[in-house]
KESE-886636 format. One record per residue (C-alpha): x, y, z. Coordinates in pm, 1 decimal. Layout:
N
       xx       yy       zz
        X        Y        Z
...
This chain:
113
       xx       yy       zz
   5135.0    682.4  -1716.6
   4965.3    368.3  -1889.6
   4644.2    455.4  -2165.8
   4376.8    344.7  -1969.1
   4469.8    552.1  -1681.5
   4487.2    867.0  -1859.0
   4138.2    805.9  -2043.0
   3952.0    719.2  -1717.1
   4155.1   1070.3  -1578.1
   3976.7   1207.5  -1858.8
   3620.1   1070.4  -1842.6
   3642.9   1160.7  -1459.9
   3745.2   1515.6  -1559.6
   3444.7   1546.3  -1800.8
   3214.6   1415.6  -1513.7
   3100.4   1065.9  -1699.2
   3282.2    844.7  -1422.3
   3100.1    868.1  -1123.9
   3361.4    871.0   -820.2
   3304.5    758.5   -469.7
   3297.1   1116.5   -324.7
   3037.2   1205.3   -631.0
   2770.7    925.8   -507.6
   2551.4   1056.6   -212.3
   2581.7    852.4     79.4
   2351.9    596.4    192.2
   2140.8    601.6    503.6
   1940.9    212.0    609.9
   1680.3    286.3    845.8
   1592.6     10.6   1085.2
   1168.8    -27.5   1142.2
    996.4   -204.5   1432.7
    649.0   -247.1   1533.8
    572.3   -397.4   1140.5
    204.4   -517.7   1173.5
    276.6   -880.3   1098.4
    166.4   -908.5    723.2
    409.0   -644.9    603.6
    661.5   -700.5    267.2
    913.3   -509.5    148.4
    682.2   -406.2   -116.8
    468.1   -230.3    146.2
    760.7    -55.8    281.6
    944.2     66.6    -59.1
    560.4    224.1   -127.0
    549.5    411.7    204.0
    891.4    532.4    181.4
    892.6    628.8   -185.6
    734.8    984.6   -140.0
   1058.4   1055.9     51.1
   1328.8    948.3   -245.3
   1438.0    638.1   -394.8
   1408.5    324.7   -182.5
   1732.6    144.1   -249.4
   1693.5   -152.7    -91.9
   1437.3   -327.2    157.2
   1422.2   -611.9    348.2
   1200.9   -783.3    618.7
   1289.1  -1121.3    788.5
   1051.8  -1386.6    794.9
    952.9  -1663.6    989.9
   1010.9  -2019.2    908.2
    696.2  -2161.0    998.1
    445.9  -1930.8    945.0
    578.1  -1714.5    673.7
    480.5  -1370.4    843.9
    725.7  -1084.3    920.8
    944.4  -1094.2   1255.1
    753.2   -741.7   1334.7
   1075.7   -528.8   1207.8
   1258.8   -435.9    873.5
   1506.3   -225.6    709.5
   1538.1     38.2    436.3
   1796.2    184.6    264.9
   1784.4    557.6    135.5
   2020.5    805.6      4.4
   2134.8    998.4    340.7
   1957.0   1320.9    302.3
   1644.0   1140.7    206.3
   1627.9    883.4    519.3
   1691.0   1183.8    760.1
   1376.0   1348.3    596.3
   1152.1   1059.9    633.4
   1256.8    951.9    989.3
   1207.8   1301.0   1111.2
    857.0   1270.8    924.5
    706.3    921.8    900.5
    812.3    812.3   1277.4
    493.9    711.4   1483.8
    319.5    706.3   1117.2
     75.6    391.7   1107.3
    141.3    124.8    789.8
   -137.9   -177.2    772.2
   -240.8    -48.4   1106.5
     46.5    -58.4   1332.5
    227.2    283.5   1406.5
    564.9    214.1   1320.8
    881.6    343.3   1476.1
   1210.9    410.2   1314.4
   1611.1    473.8   1338.3
   1878.5    557.9   1152.0
   2052.7    232.4   1153.5
   2451.8    189.7   1238.4
   2506.2   -155.8   1147.0
   2517.0   -371.1    835.1
   2267.0   -650.4    731.8
   2521.8   -765.7    466.7
   2391.6   -897.7    116.7
   2016.5   -938.0    275.2
   1857.4   -631.8    166.4
   1668.4   -669.5   -171.9
   1828.8   -406.0   -387.3
   1620.4   -193.5   -662.7
């Protein structure tokens, strides 16, 4: 066994290296019916009482610089479930939101915080 692998194994045993199994699962929430002037910052602020927001994405139209009426938020799985349960149908910027746990992949579009 190489010296580097022994070193990493020792750090892992001491809890100093995070493995994939020790990290919390991430879930993406799909939000629809956004007010046209809502941005990523609004979503981050709206969801932050339920835990750390890991990323946000609100697609904008090219012509008018307004959002397309939907967006995404990434949170730890436990916090995402709680946020969807508590915030579904709540109002943000005058619009009642609908939200679902998203099962697809939006790739690199999401801004990570």
